[in-house]
N, C-alpha and C positions, 0 to 999 in steps of 0.2 A: 542354675535351676535344677538340672538333672542331679547334681550332687546332693542337693537338699531333698529331692524327691526319692532318692534311692531307698532310704529307710522306710518310707511309706509303702513301698512295694511289698514289704513284709508285715504291714499293719494287720492286727487281728481282725479288723472289720473288712469284709469282702468289698463293700462299697468304696472304702478308702483306697484299697488296693486297685480297684477298677479305675477310679479317677486318676490316681497317680500313674497308672499304666497308660491311660489315654493322653495325659500330659507329656509323658516321656516319648510317646510315639510322634509327637509334634515337634520334638527337638531335633531339627534336621542339620544343625551345624556340624562340621567335621570334628570339632572338639567333643561334642556330645557323643557322636558315634564312637570315637576313640575311647572316651570314658566308659561308655556302656560295654564296649568290647573287652576292656581290661577289668575295671572295677566291678561292673555288673555281672558279667559271665563268670567271674571268679569269687563272687561274694559267698560267704559261708551259709547264708540263708537260701533255701531252695526256692522260695517264692520270688526273691530278688532275681535269681538266675533265670527262672521261668519268664518273668515279665521283661527282663532285659533282653532275652532272646526274642520275645514277641515284639518289643519296641524296635529292635534292629530290623526285623522283618518288615514292620510297618513303615519305618523311615525310608527304606528302599535304597540305602547306600551300599553298593556292592563291595566297598572296602572292608566291610565287616565279615566278608565271606571266610577269611582265614580263621578268625577267632571263633566263628560259629562252627566251622568244620572241626576244630579242635574240641569243641564242647559236645560233639557227638559221642565222646567217651565219658561224659559226665556220669558220676555214680548214681544220680537220681533219674529214674525212667521218665518222669514227667518233664524234667529239663531236657532230656534227649528228644522227647516228643516235641517240645516247643521249638527246639533247634531245627528239627526236620521241617516243621511248618515254616520257619523263617527262611530256610534255604530255598524252599519251594517258592515263597513269596518273592525272593530276590532273583529267582530263575537261575540258580547256580548249577548248571548241568555237569560241571566237573565233579560234583559230589555224588553223582549217580551210583558209581561202584560202591561207595561207603553206605549209601541208602539201601542198596540191594542187600548188602551184608546184614544191615540192621533188620530189614524186612524178613530176611530168611532165618536169622540166627539169634536176634536179641531175646534174652530170657523173659523180658517183661512186656506184657501186651500193649501198654500205652506207647512205648517207643516203636514196637513192631507195627502197630496199626498206623501211627503217624508217618513212619517211613514209607509204608505202602501208599498212603495218601499223597505224600510228597512226590513219589515216583509217578503217580498218575498225572501230576502237573508237569513233570520234567521229562519223563520218558514213558509214554503210554504203552509202548510195546513191552518194556520190561515189567511194568505194573501188571499188565494182563497175564504175562507169563507166570509171575510169582503168585498172582491171585488164584490161579488154577489149583495150586497146591495149598495155598493159604485157606481155602474154604474147608480144609480138613483140620485146621489148627485147633488146639485144645481150648483156647480162649474164644468165647463167642464174639467178643469185640473185634478180634482179628478176622474171624469169618464174616462178620457183618461188614467190615471195611472192604474185604475182598468182594463181597456181593455188590458193594457200592461202586467200586472202581474197576472191577475185573472183566467187564464186558459180558458177552452172551454166554460163554462157557461157564464162568463163575456164577452168573445169575441162575442158570439152569440147575446147577448143583445146589445152590443156596436155597432155592425155592422149596426144597424138601428137608431143610436142616431141622434137627430136633429142637432147636431153640426158636421160640415164636418171634423173638426180636430180629433174628437173622432172616426169617421168612418175610417179615414186614419189609425189611430193607430190600430183599429180592423183588418183592412186589413193586416197591417204589422204583427200583432200577428198571424193571420191565416197562414201566410207563415212560421212562426216559429213553430207553432203547427203541421202543416202538417198532419192534421186529415181529413179523408174523410167527416166528419160532417160539415166542413166549405165550401165544394164545392157548395152545393145547395144555401146557403145564398149569396155566392159570385156571383153566376149566377143571382140571384134575384137582387143583388145590381147593377150588370152590366146593367140590364134592366131598372133600375130606375134612375141611375145617369146621369147627364148631365155635360159636361165639364171635368175638371181635374180628378175627381174620377173615371170616366169610364176607364181612363188609369190605375189608381192604381188597380182597380178591375181586369182588363184584365191581367196586369202583374202578379197579385197574382194567378189568375186561371192558367195561363200558367206555373208558377213556381210550383204550387202544383200538377197539373195534368200531366205536360210534354206535353200537347197538344197545337197545333197551330191552333186555330179556329177563330181568329180575334176578332174585337171589337163588332160585332153584337151579341146579346144574343141568337137569335134563334138557330144557330148551336150548341151552348153550351147546350141549353135546350134539343135539340133532342139527343145529345150524352149522356147527363146525364140520361135522361129517359130510355135509353137502358142499361146503364152500372152501375147505382148507386148501384145495389145490389151486384155486384161482383168486382167493381173497387178497386184496391189497390194503394195507393199513392206511386209513385216511389221515389227513393233517389233524393236529390237535384242535379241539373245539373249545369254545368259551365255557366258563364255569356254568354248571347246571345244578338244579336242586339235587342235593345229596341224600335224599330220603327215599329208601325203597318202598314207595307207597303201597299199602295193602299187604306188605310182606311180614310185618311184625306188629303185634298188638301191644307190647310193652313199651311205654314211652315216658319221658320226663319232660314236661312242658313241650310236647310235640316233637321232641328229639327221640328217635327210635333207640331202643336198647337192644343191642345184639351181643354185647360183651357178657361174659360170665365171671369176670374178674375186675370189679369196678369199685371206685370210691366216689361218694357224694360229698362235696365240700360246700358247706352252707355259710353264708355271711351272717355273723351274729353281732355286727357292729350296732351302735346306738341308733343309727338312722333306720334300721329295720323295724323300729317301733312306730315309724310314721305310717299314716293311712295308705292303703293301696287304692288306686284309682277306680277299682271295680265295685266298691261297696263299703261296708262297715268294718272290714277286716284290716289288720295291719299287713305290711309287706311280709313279716315273719309268719303271720297266720296263713297267708297264701302258700308260703314255702312248706309249712307243716302239713297243710291239707293235701297239696299235690304230691309231696314226698310220701305220705302215708298211702295214697292211692298207688303210686309207683311201687312201693315196697310190697304191697299186697299182690301185685302182678308178677313179681320176680319169680322165675322158675327155680325150683329147688336145686337145680344143678349149678346155680349161680353162687358166687361168694362175693360179699360186699362189705363196705364199712361206711361209717358216717364221721366226717371230720368237720371242724368248726373254724371259721375265720373270726377275727376280733382280737384286739390287744389293748393294753393300757396306753396312756398318753406318751410313755417313754418307748413304746414299741415292744414291750416285753410280751413274749408269746410262749407260755408254758406248754410245751408240746404234750406232756403227759396229761394235761387237762383238756386237750382238744380232740380226743379220739373217743368214739364209742367203744371200740375194741382195739387191742394192740396190733392186730393184723386182720386180714379179711376173714369174715365169718360166714358159715354156710347159711343160705337163704331158706332155712326151714320155716315152717309156720311160726314157731316160737321166736326164731331169730328176727323175722320180719316184724312181728309185733313188738319185740323188745326195742328194735331200732326206731320204730315210730314213737314209742313211749319216751325213749331217750331224747329224741329231737323235740318232742312236745314239751319237755320240761325246760328247754333252753329259753333264755331271755336275751334280748338285744342289749348290748352295752359295749362301750369302748370304741375303738377305731378299726378301720378296714385294713387288714394286713394280708393282702393277696399272695405275695411271694412266699411268705413262710408257710401259709396253708398249702400251697402247691408243693413246696419242698417237702412238707410233712407227708403228703400223699405219695410222693416219689420214693419215700423210704421203704415202702412195702414192695419187695421184689416181685410179688405176684400180680400187682396191679397193672392192667393194660389200658384202662380207660378211666377218665375222671369226668364227672359232671360238676361244674363250678357254677354256683348260684350266688350272685351278688348284685347290689344296687348301685355300685359306683366303682371308681378307680381306687388305687391304693393310696392310703393316707399315712400309713406307718409301715415299718418292716425293714428287713435287710436291704431290699431294693424297692424303691417307690416310683421312680420315674418310669414312664411307659417304655421308653427305649431301653432302659436298663433291664427291665423285666423280660422283654422280648429277647434281648441279646443273651441273657443268662439262661432263659428257658431253652433256646436253641442249643446252647452249649450243654446243658444238663440232659437234654433229651436226645443227644446225638447217638448214644448207645442204649437208650431206654425204649424209645419208640412208643411212648405213651400217647394216646389220643385224648385230647381235652375238648369237651363240649362246654361252651359258656352260655349261661342263661342270664340275661340282663333283667333285673327286677323292674317291672313297670312302676312308674311314679307319677305324681301329679305334675312335677316339674321335670322337663326333659333332661336327660343326662348330658354331660359335657361331651364335646366332640372327642377330646382326648381319652376320656373314659371309655367311650364306645370303640375308639381305635384300639385301646388295650384289649378289650374283650374279643373283638373281632380278630385282632392280631394273634392272641393266644390260640384261638380256634384254628386260624389259618396256618400258623406255624406247626401245629401238631396234627393237621389233616382232620380236625374236628368240625363241628357245626356251631354257629352262633344263633341264638334266638332271643327275641324280646318277649318276655313273659307277658301273657295277656289273660 
């Protein structure tokens, strides 16, 4: 079976590769492990070597350790990265010196970051030591990984990093560490940040302190000046409403907009022609009306774009026809009016292709927040199943840190439980919010 699956690990379609890799990971016999160790890790196609390493890590047979360790010298950095992850999954501590060498000296960021991540699983002390210097690496992905695994010292350095994605990771790490030493830097960050990261810093402060002091830094500073010597971090609390009530007037279906680098992704599938439950409008009419209202309220400091979902029965998604602009556009009065006019000209047709629409929004390096408006789950696209979309989103967003808010379009017939799970899952995975449009 594994012999037959091996060519599919290099299939041009990502979903085929994913299914083949999942099947390989279930092949636990010694013969399969040996075949993957020899034929898989030595295959001429990089995708086969990547997935063979991943399969060996998932199978959990430590007899593959020697072959994997040899592949740490693979010429492809993504293969070296996959091998690092596999060695960590197998718990092979003998490879720590080699992983240290990769984390400190590998020329390519994928291998360097993966080695640092693997060290965090195998030797926490070594990972934290290397992370202190890795927070100054040229590649933001390495600095982000250092912020994720490097403990308090690395987090404190990363929270002032010039790259917003590294700062987001530092904020997330601060919530995990739950140390009083992170509170002062988070308050300083809240005072400095504009846009999306103010929200991140506020959420982190509220989570770590248990306090509800709003988005403005002054109340936080006053409170911390009085309490910083005696304050003890409380245990984590259950999820609470993530909306800073009364703090922002710009909203999209009651979800506040703090970002100044955002994309709106609208469902243009055929079902959007169906009536909305609120009156004589269609679902798409509601989207156009609410979007126009939101666009009018965007501050001129914002940059934004409008993207469209929808594909034909074969799943074809012509990306060049799904964008208002090639990249984010300034929210001038003329720009806001043009975006509303562009959306107003659209008609619902075809099928719902959620994954390709999200992937298209991710292509713009400036985007830090996405607002996704759809009436159902995926029916076509590169990935369709809810589990696949959530898995791939986690992988794709690992170094992007984009926040996605999802808006489920209200309909006369309730949405399926799986569709709702998808929309809630997308928001939860990316630290965003889910709303049922009303």
